[in-house]
C-alpha positions in Angstrom: 24.5 105.5 2.6 22.8 106.0 6.0 19.3 107.5 5.7 18.8 110.7 7.7 16.1 112.8 9.2 16.3 116.5 8.3 14.1 119.2 9.7 13.2 122.5 8.1 13.7 125.5 10.3 9.9 126.0 10.6 9.6 122.4 11.9 12.2 123.2 14.6 10.2 126.3 15.5 7.0 124.3 15.7 8.7 121.8 18.1 10.1 124.5 20.3 6.7 126.3 20.5 4.9 123.1 21.4 7.6 122.1 23.9 7.2 125.5 25.6 3.4 125.2 25.6 3.5 121.8 27.2 6.2 122.9 29.7 4.1 125.8 30.9 0.8 124.1 30.9 1.7 120.5 31.8 5.2 120.4 33.2 8.6 119.2 32.2 7.6 115.5 32.0 4.8 116.1 29.5 7.0 118.4 27.4 9.8 115.8 27.3 7.3 113.0 26.5 6.1 115.1 23.5 9.6 115.5 22.1 10.3 111.8 22.6 7.1 110.9 20.8 7.9 113.1 17.9 11.4 111.6 17.6 9.9 108.1 17.7 7.4 109.1 14.9 10.3 110.5 12.8 12.2 107.2 13.2 9.2 105.2 12.1 8.8 107.5 9.1 12.4 107.1 8.2 12.1 103.3 8.3 8.7 103.3 6.4 8.2 106.6 4.7 5.1 105.5 2.8 3.0 105.1 5.9 2.0 108.7 5.9 -1.1 110.0 4.2 -0.5 112.0 1.0 -1.7 115.6 1.3 -2.5 118.0 -1.5 -1.8 121.6 -1.3 -2.1 124.4 -3.9 1.5 125.7 -3.6 3.9 123.8 -5.8 6.6 123.6 -3.2 4.3 121.6 -0.9 3.7 118.9 -3.5 4.6 115.4 -2.3 4.0 116.1 1.4 2.7 113.3 3.6 1.3 113.6 7.1 1.4 111.2 10.0 0.1 111.5 13.6 2.4 111.5 16.6 1.7 108.4 18.7 0.4 109.5 22.1 -0.2 113.0 20.8 -2.4 112.0 17.8 -3.7 115.6 17.3 -0.2 116.6 16.4 0.7 115.8 12.8 4.2 115.5 11.2 4.3 116.8 7.7 7.2 115.4 5.8 8.5 114.4 2.4 10.6 111.4 1.3 14.0 112.2 -0.1 16.7 109.9 -1.6 18.7 110.2 1.6 15.8 109.9 4.1 13.0 112.2 5.1 12.6 115.9 5.5 10.2 117.1 8.2 8.6 120.3 7.0 6.2 121.1 9.9 4.8 119.6 13.1 1.3 121.1 13.6 -1.7 120.5 15.9 -4.6 119.2 13.8 -7.0 121.9 15.1 -5.1 124.6 13.2 -6.1 125.8 9.8 -3.5 123.6 8.1 -3.9 124.6 4.5 -3.5 128.3 5.4 -0.6 127.6 7.8 1.2 125.5 5.3 0.9 128.0 2.5 2.2 131.0 4.5 
């Protein structure tokens, strides 16, 4: 069975929001570079899911989450969990945000 990368709807929304931000503030090249870097990070995580740092959150549905920075955009963090068939990306957040509160919304 081929391992897969799945994305929660909120992760897709995070990527869209960040793409639009980079597009309006830095231009199309920067926005595309960001998406390419996130895809590369996701592929690395699929190959070696244990490289991310385990995170603890109070909400039970957030147990087992790991985080990993996006190379070239290290302040952006991919929050994901390992699954039998690959990985599930839950959120992609900037590290300056109040991550515990954002994650538990």
